[in-house]
C-alpha positions in Angstrom: -16.4 32.0 -6.1 -15.6 33.2 -2.6 -19.2 33.0 -1.6 -19.4 29.4 -2.9 -16.3 28.4 -0.9 -17.7 30.0 2.2 -21.0 28.1 1.7 -19.2 24.8 1.3 -17.1 25.4 4.4 -20.2 26.5 6.5 -22.5 23.7 5.3 -20.1 20.7 5.1 -17.0 21.2 7.2 -18.0 23.6 10.0 -20.8 21.3 11.4 -18.2 18.5 11.7 -15.8 20.6 13.6 -18.6 22.0 15.8 -19.5 18.4 16.9 -15.8 17.5 17.3 -15.4 20.6 19.5 -18.1 19.1 21.8 -16.1 15.9 21.9 -12.9 17.9 22.7 -14.8 19.5 25.6 -16.2 16.2 26.9 -12.6 14.8 27.0 -11.1 18.0 28.5 -13.7 19.1 31.0 -16.0 16.2 31.7 -13.3 13.6 31.5 -15.3 11.2 29.3 -13.3 8.0 28.6 -12.4 8.2 24.9 -11.3 4.5 24.9 -14.8 3.3 25.9 -16.4 5.6 23.3 -13.9 4.2 20.7 -14.8 0.6 21.6 -18.5 1.2 21.2 -18.0 3.0 17.9 -15.5 0.5 16.5 -17.1 -2.7 17.7 -20.9 -1.9 17.2 -21.8 1.4 15.6 -19.4 1.5 12.7 -20.0 -2.1 11.6 -23.7 -1.4 11.6 -23.1 1.7 9.5 -21.1 -0.4 7.0 -23.8 -3.1 6.7 -26.7 -0.7 6.5 -25.0 1.5 4.0 -24.3 -1.4 1.6 -27.7 -3.2 1.8 -29.7 0.0 1.4 -27.6 1.6 -1.4 -27.7 1.0 -5.1 -24.2 -0.2 -5.5 -23.4 -2.6 -8.3 -20.7 -5.3 -8.1 -18.7 -3.4 -10.7 -18.9 -0.1 -8.6 -17.9 -2.0 -5.5 -14.9 -3.6 -7.2 -13.7 -0.3 -8.7 -14.0 1.5 -5.4 -12.2 -1.3 -3.5 -9.4 -1.4 -6.1 -9.1 2.4 -6.1 -8.7 2.3 -2.3 -6.0 -0.3 -2.4 -4.1 1.4 -5.3 -4.2 4.9 -3.7 -2.9 3.6 -0.4 -0.1 1.5 -1.9 0.9 4.4 -4.1 1.0 6.7 -1.2 3.1 4.2 0.8 5.6 3.9 -2.1 5.9 7.7 -2.5 6.4 8.1 1.3 9.0 5.3 1.3 11.0 7.1 -1.5 10.8 10.4 0.4 11.8 8.8 3.7 14.8 7.1 2.0 15.9 10.4 0.4 15.6 12.1 3.8 17.5 9.2 5.5 14.9 8.8 8.2 15.6 6.2 10.9 13.5 3.0 10.8 11.0 4.0 13.5 10.4 7.5 12.0 10.4 6.1 8.5 7.7 3.6 9.3 5.6 6.2 10.9 6.1 8.5 7.9 4.9 5.8 5.5 1.9 4.9 7.7 0.5 8.5 8.0 0.9 8.9 4.3 -1.1 5.7 3.5 -4.0 5.9 6.0 -6.5 8.8 6.1 -9.2 9.7 8.5 -11.8 8.1 6.2 -14.2 7.2 9.0 -14.6 9.8 11.8 -14.1 12.7 9.4 -14.4 11.4 5.9 -17.8 9.7 6.0 -19.8 12.6 7.5 -18.0 15.0 5.1 -18.9 13.0 2.1 -22.5 12.7 3.4 -22.8 16.5 3.8 -21.1 17.4 0.6 -22.5 14.8 -1.8 -25.4 12.9 -0.2 -26.3 9.4 1.1 -25.4 7.5 -2.1 -21.9 9.0 -2.2 -21.4 8.0 1.5 -22.3 4.4 0.6 -19.4 4.4 -1.8 -17.2 6.1 0.8 -18.0 3.3 3.2 -16.4 0.8 0.8 -13.2 2.9 0.9 -13.4 3.1 4.7 -13.7 -0.7 5.0 -10.8 -1.4 2.6 -8.6 1.0 4.5 -9.5 -0.7 7.8 -8.5 -4.1 6.3 -5.2 -2.7 5.1 -4.6 -0.7 8.3 -5.0 -3.8 10.5 -2.9 -6.0 8.3 -0.2 -4.1 6.3 -0.4 -1.1 8.6 0.6 -3.2 11.6 3.4 -4.8 9.6 4.7 -1.4 8.7 4.7 0.1 12.3 5.8 -3.1 14.0 9.5 -3.4 14.5 9.4 -7.1 15.4 9.0 -10.3 13.3 5.7 -11.0 15.1 4.1 -8.2 13.3 2.8 -10.3 10.4 1.1 -12.9 12.7 -0.4 -10.1 14.8 -1.6 -8.4 11.6 -3.4 -11.4 10.4 -5.1 -12.0 13.7 -6.1 -8.3 13.9 -7.7 -8.5 10.5 -9.7 -11.5 11.4 -10.9 -9.7 14.5 -12.3 -6.7 12.5 -16.1 -6.6 13.0 -16.3 -4.4 9.8 -15.0 -7.3 7.8 -17.9 -9.6 8.8 -20.3 -6.7 8.3 -19.3 -6.3 4.7 -19.3 -10.1 4.1 -22.9 -10.3 5.5 -24.0 -7.4 3.4 -22.5 -8.9 0.2 -24.2 -12.2 1.0 -27.6 -10.5 1.1 -26.8 -8.5 -2.1 -25.4 -11.4 -4.1 -28.2 -13.8 -3.1 -30.8 -11.1 -3.7 -32.4 -11.9 -0.4 -34.2 -9.0 1.4 -32.8 -8.2 4.9 -35.5 -9.1 7.5 -37.1 -6.1 9.1 -36.2 -7.6 12.5 -32.5 -7.2 11.5 -32.7 -4.1 9.4 -34.4 -1.8 11.9 -32.1 -2.3 14.9 -29.1 -2.2 12.7 -30.5 1.0 11.1 -30.9 2.6 14.6 -27.3 1.8 15.5 -26.2 3.0 12.1 -27.8 6.4 12.7 -25.9 6.8 15.9 -22.5 6.0 14.3 -21.6 9.3 12.6 -22.4 11.5 15.6 -20.4 9.2 17.8 -17.5 9.0 15.4 -17.3 12.8 15.2 -17.4 13.2 19.0 -14.6 10.6 19.2 -12.6 12.7 16.7 -12.7 15.6 19.0 -11.8 13.5 22.1 -8.8 12.0 20.3 -7.6 15.5 19.2 -7.7 16.6 22.8 -4.6 14.4 23.5 -2.5 16.0 20.8 0.8 17.8 21.7 3.1 20.3 20.0 5.2 18.7 17.2 8.8 17.9 18.1 10.0 17.8 14.4 8.0 20.6 12.8 9.7 20.4 9.4 9.0 16.7 9.0 5.5 17.1 10.4 4.9 19.9 7.8 6.2 17.6 5.0 3.9 14.7 6.1 0.9 17.1 6.4 1.6 18.5 2.9 1.8 15.0 1.6 -1.7 14.1 3.0 -3.4 17.4 2.1 -1.8 18.4 -1.2 -0.1 15.3 -2.8 -2.9 12.9 -2.0 -5.7 14.9 -3.6 -3.6 15.1 -6.8 -2.8 11.4 -6.7 -6.4 10.5 -6.1 -7.7 12.7 -8.9 -5.1 11.1 -11.3 -6.0 7.6 -10.3 -9.7 8.2 -10.4 -9.3 9.4 -14.0 -7.1 6.3 -15.0 -9.6 3.9 -13.4 -12.7 5.6 -14.9 -14.4 6.7 -11.8 -17.1 9.3 -12.4 -19.9 11.0 -10.7 -20.5 10.1 -7.0 -18.0 7.3 -7.2 -15.3 9.8 -8.1 -16.5 12.3 -5.5 -16.5 9.8 -2.7 -13.2 8.2 -3.7 -11.2 11.4 -4.0 -12.5 12.9 -0.8 -11.8 9.8 1.2 -8.2 9.6 -0.1 -7.6 13.3 0.6 -8.6 13.4 4.3 -6.0 14.2 7.0 -4.0 11.5 8.7 -6.0 8.7 10.4 -6.6 9.2 14.1 -6.3 5.4 14.6 -2.7 5.7 13.7 -2.0 7.3 17.1 -3.2 4.2 18.8 -1.0 1.9 16.7 2.0 4.2 17.0 1.8 4.1 20.8 1.2 0.3 20.9 4.2 -0.5 18.6 6.4 2.5 19.6 6.5 3.9 16.1 7.4 7.5 16.7 4.1 8.2 18.5 4.9 11.9 19.2 5.4 12.5 15.4 2.2 10.6 14.5 0.2 12.5 17.0 1.5 15.8 15.7 0.8 14.9 12.0 -2.8 13.9 12.9 -3.4 17.1 14.8 -1.9 19.5 12.3 -3.3 17.9 9.2 -6.8 17.8 10.8 -6.7 21.5 11.7 -5.4 22.5 8.3 -7.7 20.2 6.3 -10.6 22.7 5.9 -8.3 24.8 3.7 -7.7 22.1 1.1 -11.0 20.2 1.5 -13.1 23.2 0.8 -11.4 23.8 -2.5 -11.5 20.1 -3.4 -15.2 19.8 -2.7 -15.9 22.9 -4.9 -13.8 21.2 -7.7 -15.7 17.9 -7.4 -19.1 19.6 -7.3 -18.4 21.7 -10.4 
């Protein structure tokens, strides 16, 4: 058992942290601009990854629908549980909003997609891509409403959703799939090249963003939020996957994506909307560093 766990850690998680460490070094020593890397990844590489994964994968309409529904259900359930916990703890509005947001949104892209690929293969990553896109849509709509303290949050959320390049990538992919029209080679090859660059860039970006983390100011609350992401969320995901009938690679991709540490993108939104940014940064940093402990066991469970 121990040998199996060490093998999973060495072959699936350690390579990601090795590349992230390079990103950390680039940000710390070479002073590479993480914002520019983020823009390239977000605006070009990740949408190409989404499109390429969907048009080249064997994903049925039913599988797509179940994965999308699972993603929405698991995030809304996490938000409800976090709201109940925050109410019981009598958190102020700013901290309570941040507590709900870090519970709902996982690092399903930079960390989750390569982890699913290494642990379960290309077809599983195609399913994980669906979860990733659904999370982005909720993050840039409902997520902005949650972290925004002004009434303009809803309008800004709708505009942010319409500006998501990933949304148009998935619409284009679904159009090709539903019409059963092959993607022209002139389109597929450059998109494929950019898609291949997406995961390495996303992992490098993960390390760059972790470089900006600081020591937590509220360690007890940070510990509670981290436990929610790394312990409660896997249990919730396993339960929901059973209820919704997810099996095989669908279940593997869905559960791993839902069980990832807090989303790095939340640090950007927390700063922009002044929603307890120090707390959010700490949860992202601590949950990411501790995630190998829980994810190694979870991958072993899902592979068995």
